[in-house]
C-alpha positions as CSV (number, residue, x, y, z in Angstrom):
1,M,-58.9,-96.8,-146.9
2,A,-59.5,-93.1,-146.1
3,A,-59.5,-91.3,-142.8
4,F,-62.2,-88.7,-142.0
5,Y,-61.9,-85.8,-139.6
6,L,-64.7,-83.5,-138.8
7,P,-64.2,-81.0,-135.9
8,V,-67.4,-80.5,-134.0
9,A,-67.6,-78.2,-130.9
10,G,-64.1,-79.1,-129.8
11,R,-64.5,-82.9,-130.1
12,P,-63.3,-84.6,-133.3
13,F,-65.2,-87.3,-135.2
14,R,-62.4,-89.7,-136.4
15,T,-62.9,-93.0,-138.1
16,R,-61.2,-95.0,-140.8
17,G,-62.9,-96.4,-143.9
18,T,-66.2,-95.4,-145.4
19,V,-68.0,-92.4,-143.9
20,Y,-71.6,-91.5,-144.8
21,T,-72.5,-87.8,-144.4
22,G,-75.6,-85.8,-145.1
23,G,-77.5,-82.7,-144.2
24,G,-80.1,-80.3,-145.2
25,S,-81.3,-76.8,-144.3
26,L,-84.3,-74.5,-144.7
27,V,-84.2,-70.7,-144.6
28,K,-87.0,-68.2,-144.7
29,Q,-86.9,-64.5,-145.0
30,F,-89.4,-63.0,-142.5
31,T,-88.6,-59.3,-143.1
32,P,-86.1,-57.6,-145.4
33,K,-83.6,-57.6,-142.6
34,L,-84.4,-60.9,-140.7
35,L,-83.6,-64.5,-142.0
36,L,-84.4,-67.6,-139.8
37,G,-83.5,-71.1,-140.6
38,A,-82.8,-74.7,-139.4
39,E,-80.2,-77.2,-140.4
40,L,-79.8,-81.0,-139.7
41,T,-76.5,-82.7,-140.3
42,G,-75.2,-86.2,-139.7
43,A,-72.3,-88.6,-140.2
44,S,-71.6,-92.2,-139.5
45,N,-69.0,-94.8,-140.3
46,G,-69.7,-97.8,-142.6
47,N,-70.5,-100.1,-139.7
48,F,-73.1,-97.6,-138.3
49,N,-71.5,-97.8,-134.9
50,L,-73.3,-95.2,-132.8
51,G,-70.2,-94.6,-130.8
52,A,-68.7,-93.1,-134.0
53,A,-71.7,-91.1,-135.2
54,L,-72.8,-87.5,-135.3
55,L,-76.2,-86.0,-135.5
56,Q,-76.9,-82.4,-134.8
57,T,-79.3,-79.6,-135.6
58,T,-78.8,-75.9,-135.7
59,I,-81.6,-73.3,-135.5
60,G,-80.8,-69.6,-135.9
61,G,-80.7,-66.7,-138.3
62,N,-79.2,-63.3,-138.9
63,Y,-80.4,-59.8,-138.7
64,Q,-79.0,-57.1,-141.0
65,I,-77.6,-54.3,-138.9
66,R,-75.9,-52.4,-141.8
67,K,-75.8,-52.7,-145.5
68,N,-72.7,-54.9,-145.3
69,A,-73.0,-56.5,-141.9
70,T,-75.3,-59.0,-140.1
71,L,-75.7,-60.1,-136.5
72,D,-75.7,-64.0,-136.6
73,F,-77.2,-66.1,-133.8
74,G,-78.3,-69.7,-133.2
75,I,-78.5,-72.7,-131.0
76,V,-77.0,-76.1,-131.7
77,A,-78.0,-79.4,-130.2
78,G,-76.9,-82.9,-131.0
79,K,-77.1,-86.6,-130.2
80,H,-74.5,-89.4,-130.1
81,E,-70.9,-89.3,-128.9
82,A,-69.3,-86.9,-131.4
83,S,-72.1,-84.3,-131.3
84,P,-72.4,-81.3,-129.0
85,R,-75.3,-81.7,-126.5
86,F,-76.2,-78.0,-126.5
87,G,-74.6,-74.7,-127.5
88,A,-75.2,-71.1,-128.5
89,L,-73.8,-69.3,-131.5
90,V,-73.4,-65.5,-131.8
91,G,-71.3,-63.6,-134.3
92,I,-71.1,-60.8,-136.8
93,S,-70.6,-61.2,-140.5
94,I,-69.1,-58.3,-142.5
95,D,-69.0,-58.2,-146.3
96,F,-65.9,-56.2,-147.4
């Protein structure tokens, strides 16, 4: 029996046994500097107990501000106990 730990927005998803996970994403380049996308991820234990489930979506993108740097942004929303209800993401990615 294995234990599974997935940190999500400060609240851990912990369960023992089989854990089913999945996700997918779509990304589209709108201009040479702007990418937008959406992602859906989920996890559940083998009993499909919704008290130990996670389902969340992230919508966001990045804008190239320099040749080696992007401004990243997004919103995240989820359902079930282990998911964040709503949040905002902002950051900078730098390629050294």
